[in-house]
PALOLUM-837517 format. One record per residue (C-alpha): x, y, z. Coordinates in steps of 0.1 Angstrom, whole numbers, plus 2048, in hexadecimal, padded with zeros to 3 digits. Last residue first. Layout:
% residues N
XYZ ...
END
This chain:
% residues 1148
6BF651634 6B462D62D 6D5621620 6CE605607 6D661C5E9 6FB61E5F4 71263B5FA 6F6651608 6FB677607 70A687626 72869B61B 7206A45F7 6FB6A65FE 7026C061A 7186D4603 6FE6D55E9 6E36DE602 6F86FB610 6FF7085ED 6DA7085E5 6D471D603 6EF7355F7 6DD73B5D6 6EF7465B6 6FE7245AC 71271D58D 7307125A0 7347055C4 7587085D0 74F7185F1 75C73A5E6 7497355C5 7297325D9 7317525EB 7377645CA 7167575BD 7057645DC 7147865D6 7087855B2 6E577B5BD 6E57985D6 6EF7B15BB 6D47A45A3 6BA7A55BF 6C07CA5C6 6C87CD5EC 6E47E75E9 6D17FE5D3 6CF81F5E6 6EB8195FF 70781A5E5 72680A5F4 71A7E95E5 7227F75C3 7477EE5C4 73E7CB5CF 7267C75B1 73F7D4597 75C7C05A5 7477A05A5 73E7A6580 7637AD578 76D78A583 792781586 79A7995A3 77C78E5B7 7827695B4 7A776E5BD 79C7845DA 7847685E7 7A174F5E6 7B97655FA 7A2774614 79A75862D 78373C623 785725642 764730651 758750640 76376F652 74C78366A 7477A8667 7517C667D 7767C367E 7787B465B 76C795649 76678A625 7497A2620 75A7BF630 7797BB61A 7647B75FB 7507D6603 7707EB607 7827DA5E9 7697E05CE 7748035C6 7987F75C2 78D7DB5AA 77A7F4595 79580E593 7B17F6588 7C97E259D 7E97F058C 7DC81458E 7D28105B2 7F58025BB 8068215AB 7F28395C0 7F58235DF 81B8245DE 81F80C5FB 83A816613 852801628 86881A63A 88C817630 8A4800642 8BE811657 8C97F0665 8A97EF67A 89F812683 88981B665 869821678 844819679 83D7FE65F 8207FE647 826821638 80B82961F 815840602 7FE8585EF 80486E5D1 7E98895CE 7D28915B0 7C286E5B2 7B08775D2 78C86C5C9 79784F5B4 7AB8425D1 78C83C5E5 78B8165E6 7B18155E6 7B182A606 796816616 7A97F5610 7CA80461C 7BB81263B 7A97F2643 7CA7DF642 7D37F1662 7F77FC667 7F4821663 80B83D658 7FF84F639 819861624 80B87C60D 81B88D5EF 8048AA5E8 7FA8B25C4 7D78BE5CE 7D88CE5F1 7CC8B560C 7A78B1613 7A588E603 7C3883619 7B0890638 79187C62E 7A785D628 7B586164C 792866659 78784564A 7A183165E 79F84867C 77D839684 75D84A68F 757861672 74888367C 761898669 76C8BD66C 78A8C2655 77D8E1644 7748F0666 7998F0670 7998FF693 7B8914698 7D49136B2 7EF92D6AD 80F9266BE 8259446C6 8449526B6 83196969E 81C94C692 826928697 80E90D68C 7F48F769C 7D48EA68A 7B58DD69B 79C8C468F 7798BD69C 76489D69C 7748906BD 7968A16BE 7AA89F69E 7CD8AE69E 7DD8C0681 8018CD683 8108E866C 8368E966A 84C90866B 85890368F 8438E96A1 85E8DF6BB 86D9026C1 84A9106C6 8418F86E1 8489126FC 8299246EF 81090B6FE 7F69036E3 8008DF6E3 7F28DA707 7CD8DE6FF 7CB8C76E1 7E28AE6F1 7CC8AE710 7AE8A76FB 7BF88A6EA 7C987C70C 7A687F71B 79786D6FD 7B1852700 7AB84E725 78684B71F 78B830705 79F81B71D 7B580170A 7CF81D706 7D281B72C 7E57FA72A 7FE809712 803827729 80581674B 7F883575F 804858758 81086F772 7FE891774 8168AE76E 8048BC750 7E38BE764 7C18AE76C 7C1892753 7A088175A 79585D753 77384D751 77482774B 76B818729 77D7F7723 7917E6707 7957C170A 79E7BE6E5 77F7A86E1 76B7C36F1 7787DD6D9 76E7C76BC 74B7C26CA 7467E76CF 7537F16AD 7307F569E 72B80F6B9 7128176D5 72382C6E1 73C8426CF 7618446D2 77385A6B8 79384E6A9 7B28646A7 7C4874689 7E588668C 7EA89A66D 80E8A7665 8138C364B 8368D0641 8438AC63E 8688A8645 862894665 86C899689 84C8AC690 83988C697 8538826B1 8558A46C2 8308A76C5 82D8856D5 84988C6ED 83B8AE6F7 81989F6FF 829883713 83F89C725 8208AF730 80E88F739 828884752 83B863753 84D863732 84284B715 85A831709 842813708 8278286F7 83B8306D7 82A8176C0 8098166D2 80883C6D0 80C8396AA 7EF8216A5 7DB8386BC 7E28566A5 7DF848682 7F7860671 7F3876652 814885645 8138A062B 8328AF618 84488E60F 86288B5F9 87686C5EF 85C8525F7 86B831603 8618145ED 84E7F35EF 8487E75CB 8247E05C0 80C7C35BB 81A7AF5D8 80D7CA5EF 7E97C05E6 7EE79C5EE 7FF7A560F 7E37BD618 7CA7A1613 7DE78A629 7DF7A6644 7BA7A264B 7BF78165C 79E770660 78477167B 76575D684 74C770699 7487636BC 72A74D6C7 73F7336D9 73B71A6BD 74B7326A5 73774968F 73674F669 73272D659 72372067A 705737675 6F9744697 6DD7366AD 6E271469B 6D370067E 6C671F66C 6AB719652 6AF71562D 6BE6F3635 69B6E563C 6906ED619 6AC6DA609 6A66BE623 6836B8616 67A69B62D 66767C623 65866B641 66164B655 68764B656 68867064E 679678670 695668683 6B067866D 6A069A670 69E696695 6C268D699 6CC6A9681 6BB6C2698 6CB6B26B6 6EE6B66A8 6EA6DB6A1 6DB6E26C3 6F56CD6D4 7116DF6C3 7047006CF 6FE6F46F3 7216E46F4 7317046E9 71F718703 72C70171E 74F70370F 74E728715 769728730 76774374B 77A763745 79676A75D 79378E768 7B47A076F 7B17B678E 7B67DB788 7927E5790 7957D37B2 7B37E97BA 79E8097B9 7887FA7D4 76A7E37D3 76D7CB7F0 7557AF7F0 74A7AD814 75079082A 733784840 73E780864 74175B86D 73174F88D 7457558AD 72E7708BA 70D7618AF 70D74A8CE 7077698E3 6E376D8D4 6D278E8DE 6F17A38E3 7037908C7 6E87978AC 6E47BC8B5 7097C18B7 70F7B0895 6F37C5885 7037E5893 7257DB885 7177D4862 7067F6863 72680786D 73A7F5853 7227FF838 723823843 749823845 74D814822 73482C812 74B8407FC 7618227F4 74580A7EC 7308237D6 74F82E7C3 75A80A7BD 7378007B1 73581E79A 75781878A 77482D795 78384777E 7A8845773 7BA866778 7DB85377D 7E786179F 7C78717AC 7B28527A5 79086279D 76E85F7AC 75486E794 73588479B 7488A27A6 75C8A5785 77C8B6790 77E8DC78A 7788E57AF 7998D67B9 7978C17D9 7A68A17CB 7C58B47BF 7CF8A07A1 7F2897794 80B8B3799 7F88C17B7 7FA89E7C7 81F89C7C2 8238C07D0 8118B77F0 8258977F3 8468A97EF 83A8C4808 8348A9822 85589981C 8688BA820 8538C283F 85A8A084E 8808A4848 8818C7857 86D8BD875 88489F87A 8A38B4876 8968CE88F 88E8B48A9 86A8B58B4 8608928A7 87D8838BB 86F8918DB 84D8818D4 85785D8CC 85E8528F0 87683D902 89083C8E7 8AD8288F4 8CF82E8E4 8DD8468FD 8FC834908 8F082B92B 8CC825920 8D880D904 8EE7FB91D 8D27F8937 8B97EB91C 8D27D1910 8D77C4934 8B17C493B 8AA7B191B 8C5798923 8B4792944 891790936 89B77691D 8B1761934 896747936 892745911 8B6743909 8BC729924 89F715917 8AD7178F4 8CE70A900 8BD6EE912 8A86E58F3 8C76E38DE 8C56E28B8 8BA7068B3 8D37168CA 8E97228AE 8CB72E89A 8BD7418B7 8DD7528BE 8DE75F89B 8BB76B89C 8BF7808BB 8A17928CB 8A679D8EF 8A37C28EB 8857C48D3 86E7AB8E4 8757B7908 8747DD901 8657EB8E1 84C7CF8DC 8417D2900 83E7F78FC 8287F28DD 8127DA8F1 80D7F490C 80480F8F3 81982F8F6 81884D90E 82E869901 8168868FD 82C89C912 84F89091A 85688593D 861863932 85583F935 830842930 81D82292B 7FA81E91E 7D981092B 7E381894F 7E483E948 7D284D966 7B3850951 7B682B94A 7BA82496F 79B839977 78882395E 79980596F 78880D990 767801980 74A818980 7337FC973 728811955 74C81994B 75A7F6951 73D7E893E 746800922 7697F2921 75C7CE920 7457D7902 7637E78F1 7777C78F5 75A7B38E6 7577CD8CB 77C7CB8C3 7787A58C3 7607A38A6 76D7BD88E 7917B5897 78C79188E 776799871 78E7AF85D 77A7B083E 77B7D4832 7587DF83E 7597CE860 77C7DA869 7747FD85B 756801872 76B7F488F 78081388E 762828899 75B8158B9 7808138C0 7838398BD 7658418D3 77182B8EF 79483A8EE 78685E8ED 77185790C 78E84791F 7A7863918 7C9857926 7DB873912 7F285E8FE 7D88428FB 7BC8588F0 7D386B8D9 7DC84B8C6 7B78448C1 7B18688B7 7CE86689E 7C184688F 79F85788B 7AF87587A 7C085B863 79E84E85A 792871855 7AE87883C 7A3859829 780867829 78F88781B 79C8737FD 77A8647F7 7658837FB 77C8987E5 77987F7C9 75487C7CE 74D8A27CC 74D8BF7E3 72A8B87F1 7348947F7 72A88F81C 74F88F827 7568AF813 7398C2823 7458B7846 7688C383F 75A8E5834 7468E7854 7668E0868 7778FB853 75D91485D 76090B882 78690E881 78493086F 76B93D888 7819318A5 79F941896 78D962892 77F9608B6 7A09588C7 7A39338D1 79E9218F2 7AB8FD8F0 7968E2900 7A98CE91A 7B38AA916 7D98AF913 7D98CC92B 7DE8ED91B 7FF8FD913 80991F921 82C913929 83B92690B 83090B8F1 80C9158F6 81293A8F1 8299368D4 81291E8C2 7F39348C6 8079538BB 81194289B 7ED937894 7E195B89C 7FB96A884 7F2951869 7CC95986C 7D397E86A 7E897A84A 7CD96383B 7B197C83F 795964837 77F96B818 775947812 77692E7F6 79B92F7F1 7A0929816 78C908814 7A28FC7F7 7C190480B 7B28EF828 7AC8D2810 7CF8D4802 7DD8D4826 7C68B782D 7D48A3810 7F78A881C 7EE8A0840 7DE87F834 7FE876822 81487E83F 7FC86C857 7FE84C841 82384F83C 830850861 81B836873 81A821854 840820852 84381A877 82A7FD875 83B7EA859 8247CE84D 8067E584A 7FA7D382A 7FA7F4817 81D7FC822 8297D981B 81B7DB7F8 82B7FD7EF 84D7F57FD 85D7EC7DC 85580F7CE 86881F7EB 8538397FF 85B85D805 8678637E2 84A87B7D8 8428637BB 8428457D3 82A8587EA 8158617CC 81383C7C2 8078347E5 7EB84E7E2 7E08447BF 7C18327CA 7D18107C2 7CA8047E6 7BB8207FA 7A180D80E 7B57ED810 7D280081F 7BA811838 7B07EE844 7D57E5849 7DA80585C 7BE7FC873 7CD7DA879 7EE7EA882 7DC803899 7CB7E68AB 7ED7D58AF 7FA7F48C0 7DB7F88D5 7DE7D68E5 7BC7C98F0 7BA7CB915 7AC7AD928 79F7B994A 7A77A1966 7927A2986 77878B976 791770972 781755988 75D761982 759753968 76F73895A 761734937 75D75A930 78076193D 78D744928 77D753909 78A775911 7AD767914 7AB7558F3 79F7768E3 7BB7898F3 7D67718E7 7D07768C1 7C579A8C7 7E67A68D7 7E67A58FD 7E47BE91A 7DC7B293D 7CB7CC954 7C77C5979 7AA7C8992 7A67C79B8 7CB7CF9BD 7DE7C39DC 7FF7C19C8 80379D9D1 7DF7959C8 7E27A89A7 80279699E 7F27759A5 7D577D98E 7ED788973 800767975 7E0753975 7D5765956 7F775F946 7F473A94E 7D273993E 7E274691E 7FC72A921 7E170F925 7CB71E90A 7E77178F0 7F47318D9 8077438F5 8287338E9 83D721902 85B729917 84873F92F 85C75E937 85F76D95A 851790959 8667AE94E 8667CF95F 8577F1956 85381096B 83882A964 83684F95F 81986396C 80087995A 80389F95A 8078A2935 8098C6928 8008CE905 80C8E28E7 82F8D58E2 8278B08E5 8088B68D0 81C8C68B4 8378AB8B7 81E88F8B1 80A8A1896 8288AB881 83D8C9889 8338EE883 852902877 844908854 82491A85F 80591B849 7FB8F8840 8088E9861 7F5903875 7D48FB865 7DB8D6867 7E38DA88D 7C38EE892 7B08D1881 7C08B8899 7B88CD8B8 7948D28AD 7908AD8A6 79E8A48C9 7858BB8DA 7688AE8C5 77188A8CC 7728918F2 7508A18F0 7408848DC 74A86B8F7 72786A906 71A8618E3 7318438E4 720837904 6FD83B8F5 7088298D5 71680A8E7 6FA809901 6E080B8E6 6F17EF8D2 6ED7D98F1 70C7CB903 71D7AD8F4 71B78A902 7377758F4 7367528E5 7577408E0 75672F901 77671E90B 7796F8909 7866ED92A 7A66D892D 7BF6F2936 7E06E2941 7F46F295D 8166FB950 8336EB962 8546F7956 86C6DB94A 8906E3951 8AB6DA938 8CE6DD946 8E16FD93D 9056F9931 91E71493A 92170B95E 93D716974 93A703994 93E7139B6 9307349A8 9467519B0 9567589D1 9547779E5 951765A06 931777A0E 92076E9EE 9077899E7 8E27809E3 8D479F9D3 8B37A89E4 8967919E5 87579A9D2 85B7AA9E8 8657CB9D9 8727EC9E3 8778039C6 8938059AC 89B823997 8A3819973 88C833963 88685097A 86A84B993 84D863997 84B86F9BB 83E85A9D7 81F85A9ED 8068529D1 81B8339C8 82F8339A9 81D82698A 82180297E 82D7EC962 8317C795D 83F7B993D 83979892C 84777C918 83775C90B 85374B8F8 8547398D7 8747278CD 86E70C8B4 8696E98C2 8606D98A1 8656E587E 8796C6876 8966D8865 8976F4880 899718876 89172D895 87874988F 87D7588B2 85875C8B8 8507718D7 82B7708E0 81E78C8F5 814794919 80C7B592A 8097BD94F 7FA7D6968 8047E6989 7F1805995 80980F9B0 7EF8159CB 7F17F29DB 8127E29E2 82A7CA9D1 8427E49C5 8537DB9A4 8797DF9A2 8817BA9A6 8697A5992 84679A99F 83F776997 85D76A9AA 87274F99A 8907529B1 89E72F9AA 895731985 8A3754981 8C3748993 8C772B97B 8C474395D 8DD75B96D 8F573E971 8F273594C 8F7759940 91575D957 92473D949 91E748925 92E76A92B 94B75993D 95274391F 94F760906 968776918 96179592C 95F7B691A 9747D490E 9977C9914 9A27C78EF 9A57A28F2 9827A1900 9737B48E3 98379C8CB 97777E8DF 95478C8E0 95378F8BA 96276C8B5 94A75B8CD 92D7698B9 90B7678CB 9047878B8 8EB79C8CC 8EA7888EC 9107828EC 9157A78E6 8FE7AF904 90F79691A 9327A4913 9267C8915 9147C2937 9327B1947 94E7C893B 9397E7940 92F7DE964 9537DB96F 9647B8970 97F7B498A 995795983 99979F95F 9BE7A6960 9B87BF97C 9C87DB968 9B57D1948 9927D0958 9997F096B 9A680294B 9887F5936 970802950 981824951 97E82692B 95981E92C 953837948 965852934 951849914 93084C926 93A86C937 94487A915 921875907 912885926 92A8A3925 9268AA900 90E8C7900 9198D3923 93C8DB915 9598D892D 9788EE925 9958E593C 99C8C392B 9808AC922 99488C91C 9B188F934 99E8A294F 98188A94D 99986C94D 9AA87896C 98A87F97E 97C85D976 99B84B982 99B85F9A3 9758589A8 97C8339A8 96581E991 94D8099A6 9537E49A6 9477C299E 92C7CD986 90A7DE98E 8FA7D296D 9067AF972 8FB7AE996 8D97BB98C 8D679F972 8DA78698E 8F676F999 8EE7539B1 91274C9BC 9197719C0 92E7869A9 94B7939BC 9477B69CA 9697C79C8 9727E59DE 98E7FA9CF 9B27F49DA 9C07E89B9 9AE8039A5 9BA81F9BC 9DD8119BB 9DD811995 9D2835996 9EF83E9AD A0782A999 9FD83D979 9FD85F98A A1F859999 A2D84C978 A2086B966 A2F881980 A5186F97D A50875957 A4989995E A6989C973 A7D88995A A718A093F A798BF955 A9C8B295C AA28AA937 A988CE92E AAF8DC949 ACC8C793D AC78D591A AC98F8928 
END
């Protein structure tokens, strides 16, 4: 038995040997095509051999086995081919190089330029070595110079193929110490349709061309000399000496508007399709985003195109000479392809130079139409939209919904990341439009179930090969048609402001995104009329939001487009055929802008920062890199296509289930985030105010007017520009007036106040000039200076006001310190009533506030309930206008901007900063009053009673039968403006015998409390001057105001309020350099002063002469002048003391 097993093993081993030797024989005997002397990129892609069928069959049986799955067959085929290539390269010891070994080596070198990486792959048998890769790259570069044909291989030089080109700048960002000779190329692509007699070509299929075929070396030898170093070659660029014209003749305004009016039908069809998508998206979960929906719902009969790379120009297209060279190149291509006209696509920077050369060199380049790159136009439009919505709350909502990182907010607004903008702007607009459509449904009696069924049927019919042509109007059932028309009218009403300013603004943003979609649709569907209409409308935003280059040149471009239309140019038919975009796959709705295709192919595939840095110090190496640009790109593209990494369209991706699921999740997150803050289409929002839907902050009048009329203003500015340029071409290059942009962000800007030194000089000059005149007059005439000094010497008294006209201030806390020194600071042992200054308390805890208003309300309630007191009073200021506090609030940089809290989940703004806004504080207090009656707060309030003041009213909250009972306390109703006096009012209303703790930091509270202590003597009152006892478990600093009042005496306490106001408080000026200490000592030692100041609170006899004389006497004593009861006399005495003559001989 054992012998039988050994026999079978030996027999199998012989089979293995037979198979191995047979496969080795197949590899050794296969045909080898040595790389020719003048090697081309096609030679590299083809390789030196074809893989033997026997080897492929063996590897397929080995890897796949008997069960072959169609799902993985393509991926396995790539792996099998790769393994077979490695086997051939290893068996032949590298003498025969399959396509994979050559292309992978050159691709890795292009991507990394790392000798070490390539060597590792080579040692494992995957690629050629680094030296050979460098030699091949050099030889391909020489070949490209020798065979420098304007039309690359793969492009048919014959009429009927609609051949066009695109050029762009490729900046490699090389870091050179001198900053000179950095690597900038002018790169280009050429694209064409198949001829009318041939079928559509698959990607990669070659056509006959005037370019020479591969030049094989008959002897099978490689290059006679292996060259790795490239010798510098100077390319001759014809200089351009002329100064191009900067003035452009635009068509008339009437021709613009009349042509756009003809495009109205195309706009209406596109609008209906987009609204139908929104309706479906809001009702059916499986509906993809706009791109996937249109791919699924329409049929595109347009043709695919082939793309090849033009020979690069190793210079940047920032000079007129290089731009002129691209025009000559395009003209030559048109001649060789026997075309009367050709399209050349540029970005704006190059396009405007090209148009200027065209204008200067008429009629030399009349057969060239300069196409403004749609991809770059979209980026500029997104930037304008970013300005429009800056700080409007939309970006903050995206961050809250976790679809945008907080650190990417600015780059999103500035349109620095196109793919991010292309995804998030439509998502945001779709979320808003869903809410808008839901609001429309809530206002009608539509049978929602019937509508949903019709929408579902519509999708099923059109996705099951019953789809309409991309530019065809969709026929809808009667009910669906009525709903659509009704919703269109609702949209119109919103746009003109009938639904309120907030709804109008945010739907205008949606309309801007609808405009972007129509522009994208016009390219994807080759719809000339929709394209013209879109550019005409987009230019409004360029004018209004200060993008003068796109404003000016988009109109010049549009003028040229309309000329094509009115002159029946063949290029209009080319546009409708698809020549203004590129379609590389058979997917519907997959045509993309020409300049975007250029960025995705030649610019994307050949970029390599590491290689650039290594080549930075060698002009020859940089030339080789630049000249081999298109070849490396083709190799990289081929590899990516082979392994399935190339995305030729963005529509199939948008229909993948995972993508649809992710988009739907993000969309729902945005919708919920908006609902949690403020739904702009809610009927309850004030229709006369524009709100930020994230913070609830209201826009100012000038911001509201600007944002709601931005398109109208831009349209008018555009028409004025057209009228001026059509009559005076020289106006075209003159500056376009920049508009001052009033958006939400402009309200957030910090204003730098101008210096008031000028005012100071004027005031001092007035005082100095008066004394100059008095001195001059007194030399000849006798002057009664005592009488003169009874008049003011300046617009405001210098004893009370600064040179800049501001009231003089003194530290109020010094008076509190003097008073506190009269008693011990103790912590009360038992408190049953707490009275809190509300906004003082919010400032203390504001830095730790939660993000949403419901949590803020709960946090405040929890904190004030964490005390042993059975009653807690939260007292807030009232805000009246005009008010005696206006000047003080202005000095604190407080402001008055409308603010709305629309719901508990609304996200707060910067809390401490918002406490400077009186409207925010009013809204917050009202929200607290409403929210605290929610029954889920029972566990927080428990057995306590809470009082809250709202305006002049007061509400109490207490638990009754396991629910919260909110009651209006009429007994506590108070019309006082400030919380300071309302606190004393609440203390006065407390039950006799109460032990009251007042929490407030303002000295005013202490002064008012002492001044009224005789009215609340039955209660014992403490004033807490610090907020917490966190630090080292220190007790709260409390002043026993009852004890302090007894020590000070009744009369002194009653005199304190008037004394405090007289010596300087929030509303009154302080005396220059007098402060509070010295005046208080005078007051406390003189009972007459105390009696008079105590009586000043009586309005009836405040101006009795005896009282006023006593007050003047007190003022004189403050200035050190005794036995004087007239302030004017004090002024004269002080003047004599300072300026009296020292000698009798002095005239003055």
